[in-house]
Every structure is written in structure tokens, then in C-alpha cells.
N, C-alpha and C positions, 0 to 999 in steps of 0.2 A: 877581262875587265879588272881594273884595280879596285881595291876595297873601298877607297874613299869615294868612288863614284856611286856607291850604293845609296847614298843620300838622295840621289835622283829618283829613287823609288817612292819617296815619301811625299804625298800630296801636301803642299804647304798649308792649305786650309785645315786639313785634319790635324796636323801638328799644332797649329795655333789654337785650335779648339781644345785639344787635350791640355796644352800648357795653361790656358785660361781656367779650365776646370780645376787643375791641380793647384794653381795659385789661390783660387777662390776657396778651395777646401782647406788649404793651409792657413790662410788669413781671411776668415769670413767677416771680420769686423775691424776693430781697432788694431793698429800696428804699434804697440807701445814701445817695443824695442827700437823700431824705426824712429820714433820720437826722441829716444835717448841719443842716437848717433847723428841724426839730422841729415842735412843735404851736402855736407862737405865731400869733395871728390876724394876717392880712395882707390887703392889698387889691391887686388887679392890674387893669390896664386892657387891654382888647382894642383894639388900634390897627390901623387900616387905612392902609397906607403906599402903596397904588397905587389907581388908579381902577378901580372895579368895582361890580357889583351884590351887595349883601349877601345871602348864601344859606347854608342849612345851620344856621340858628339852633336848631331843635329838637334837633339832634344835639349841638351845642355845649352847649346847656342840659342835656341828659341826661347828658353826661359829668360835669358838676359837681354835678348832682342826686345822681348815684351816689356822689359823694365828699363829700356833706354840705356843699357850698359853695353860696352864693347868687349869682345872676347878675341884674344890673340892666341892662336894655337901653336904650340911648340912641338907637338907630336901629331902624327897622322892617325886617323881612325884605322884600327886593324894592327897598329904597331904593338909589339910586346914590350911592356913597361916593367921595370923592376928597380927597387932601390939600389943605390951604389954606395958601398962602404957605410951602410947604415943610414944613408941620407935619402929622403924621398925624391922621386923624379918629378920635375915640374912639367905638367902637361899643358897648362894654359895660364894666361894672365887675363884677369877680368878687371875692367876699370869702369867706374861710375860713381854715382852718389852712394854714400855709405849705407843709407837706409834701403836703397834698392838692391845693393849687393847682398845684404843680409836677408832681404825679403825673398830673394830667389835661391839663397844658399842651400837650404835643405831640400827643396823640390829638385833642384838641379843635381845635387849629390845623390839623392835617392835613385834618380834615373841612371846616372853614369855608373854608379856602383853595381847596380843590378844588371844593367845591360852588359857591362864588362865581365861580370861573373858568368853569364850565359855564353858569351862569345869565347871566353877562355876554355870552358868545358867543351864547347863545340869544336874549337881549334884542336884541342887535344885528341878528340875522337877522330877528326878528319886525318890527323897525322898518323894515328894508329892504322887507319884504313889504308892510307897511302903506303906506309911502311910494309904492310902485309900484301900490297899489290891488288887490293880489292877495289874495283872500279864503280861499285854501286853508290847509291846515295844514302847518307845518314839524314834522318829527318826528325824534326820536333813533332808535336801533336797539338791537338786543340786543348790540352790541359794547361791553360794559361790563366793568369790572374785577371779577373774582371776589371775592365778599364785600363789595363796595362798591356793588352795584347799587341798593339802596334810596336811597342818597344821590344817586347820579348821576341816577336817574330823577326823584327829587324836585326836583333842581336844574333839570331841564328845565322842569318845571311853574312853578317860581318865575320862570324866564326868559321864560315866556309861550309855550312851544311844547309840542307833544304828546310823550308818552312812547313812542308806537307800542305794540306789544305788550310787556307787562312781562317775560314769560318764554316759554319754549317751549310752555307749556300754555295761554297766554292766547288765542292765535289759531292756526289751522292755516295755516302758510306753506309752500307747496310750491315748493321751489327746484329748480334744475337737477338736483341729485343725487337728489332724490326722484323726479323725472320720469324721469331716465335709468334709475334702478334698477328702477322698476316697468314701464317700457316706453312711457310716454306720458302726456299730460295727462289724457285721459279716464279712464284707469284710476286715476291718482293721485287725482283729484277724487272718483270713485266710492267709493274706499276711505276717503278722509278723511271723506266725508259719513256713512259707516256708523257712525263712532265720534264724530264731532263733533255730529251731529244738527242741530237748529234753532238751538242756542244759541251755536255757535262759527262765526265767519266763516271763509271759506276764501280765502286769497290765493295767487295763482300768479305766479311769476316768469317773465316772457316776454321773448324776445330778438327777436321779429319781430311784424309785424302779423298774420300767419297764426296764430302761437301765441296772441296776445291774443284774436283772434276765437274760436278753438277753446276757450280757457279760459272765455270768456263763454258760449258755447253750452252748455258742460258744467256751468254753474252757479256759476262763481267769483263771489265777492262783491267781491273786490278784485283788480285786475290791476296788477302791478308791471312797468313798462317799465324794464328794467335796462340800464345803460350805453349809452343812446341819446344821440346828439349832439342838441343843442337843436332844430335844425330838423326832424330826423327824429322826435324825440319829439313835437313839437307836431302834426305831420301825422298820425302814428299815433294819438295820443290823440284827435284830432278825428274820425278815421274810426271808431274804436271807440265813442266817445260818441254818434255819430250813430245807430249801430245798437243800442247798449246804454246808454242814458242813466243807468240806475240803478246801473251798475257804478262803483265807486270806482277812479279812475286814480291810480296812484302812480308818481313818478319817483324813481330811485335810481341811484347809481353815478357817480363822477367829479364830484359836486357839492360845491363848496367855497364858503366865504363870499365869495371874490372873483369867482365866476361864477354865483352862485345866481340873480341877476336874469335871466339868459338862459333859465332854466327856468320862470319864471312864465308861466302860461297859463290861460285860462278853462276849458280842457279837462283840466287837471291839478288833482286834489283834494288830493294829499299829496306833499310832497317830503321824503324821508327821507335822513338824513346820518349816517354813522358817525363823522364827525369831531367831532360834538357831544360825544361821550364818549370820543374817542381823540385824544390830543395837544393837548388844550386848555391854554391858558396859565392858571396859577393867579393869584389875587389875593393880594397880599402883605399878610398880617396878622402881627402879633406880639403877645405878651402880656408886659407888663412889671409886675413888682411895684413898688409905689410906696414910696419911702424915707420 
């Protein structure tokens, strides 16, 4: 599937609802700047001033759709953009009333800068995995910004990695606090299965080989080996896979772009990283009205 088709995953009503919330937050009362420029028709360019993967186009588009402006895209979502000879790359042309262009400018830029930042990091990590010949999935986590999750999860897809579970309801993940609270892995899985039934996978966070084996014996679908050193991770995953080849093995904790290659293994199916949606660098975009 081509990257540009990923916009089909976004429910239009959800996108519209988010856009309206963001615009209301940014301009809750008078638009004095809009009064200054008025209703004259203007043209603005979306300019990419640093190297990065273009991402977040459906949200950028929706901002200006809401404000009765048109957007003409010159680049495809998922394209790698970079300045040429010191000049920024034009990604889009936006046309409409001057006050509406400026009303949507910051909201739209906030979205595309951040989404492109996540997609750029994700693309880099996927390329590292491909170069190493590792066939597993790199995934984000639920460590997202409140109110901005749809954009951040979408940006992961554009970058070529997995979203992991979208929210707390998407998969049952039993972490250390669940297990400690209920008294053990077996009790936690039994209770989870009562409400999750056949349709929800159960993932269990494990800190040792013994915990991983117990989780598999009790019916876990996914075992997360949390905060393992690379050598311990590979050996533990190997032993678990030999006994339970159908169980998905996930590595998490302490994994960063500069050490991810140490975690690639034929026994690891998923590598999840909170850093994909925490502390990512943004791609530098600006929007300039043309004289």
C-alpha cells in the first residue's frame, strides 16, 4: 500500500472534531489579527526548511477546509523533503481570505511540524531494521500527548512503523502494577480473559524467564520482556520461543535510536519505543503569504 493511502484510516468526523477543538483553543474569542488583514484573497506557501518526511497532510488540509481555504499539494505525504541550495522546499500552496489563512496558520503548522518529526524518526528506525535484515515490527507506545494521539499514531504509520495498541481498550496489557495488585500472573490473565474473550489479545510484561514462561503457560498472546539487556533479552526470547513458538515476543525499555540495532533478533517479533512519541525533534515548516 502506498503511503498516501494511509489517510483512508482517518475517520472524517474524528478529524473534523479535533480541528474544531484546536481552532477554538487557539482563538477562543476575538480575532484581532484577522481584523487587521481583512477578507482580501491571498496566497500562502507551506515551506519546509529542514530535512524530514512530510506527514500530517490530512490534518493540515482539514484545518483549511474548515476555514474555506484551498490547499494545493506539491509533495506527497511520506516524501523526504529537504532544502536545496539553502532554499526551502515548497510543500503546498494555500489560497483563501487573508484572515482565514492566518487563523489556521499556527494550528496547521503545529500539526505538520510534529507529525513530520515523528515520521522522520520512524522512517530512520525502519531503514535501520531493513538494512540489518530484521523482519520484526518497530512500534510506538501509549506514551502520547493528550488530545494529540490520533496525529501521533498516524505519523507512526506514515513513517513505516506500527502504532502498537491505540488506546487502553485496544489490547489488554497486564503490567507490573496489574500483576502486583491482583497477586500474580495467573490470576491477572484469568480475570482479563473473562472480559476480553477471544477478540482481545492479552500481553504480559515480564521481568524474568520464569515470569515469561508462566505467562505463556497461562495463555498470554504477547510477552513483553521489559528492560532486559540485549544479551539477556536474546537468550530469554530464544528459550521462550523454543517452548512457545506461537507467542509474540516484544522487547521494550531502554531502547533508543542509537542502540536499537543491539536488540534485533530472530526471536524478537516487536520492539516498542516510547521515544517515538516523546521528545522527538520537529521538522521546521513555515507558512508565508506571498506579496
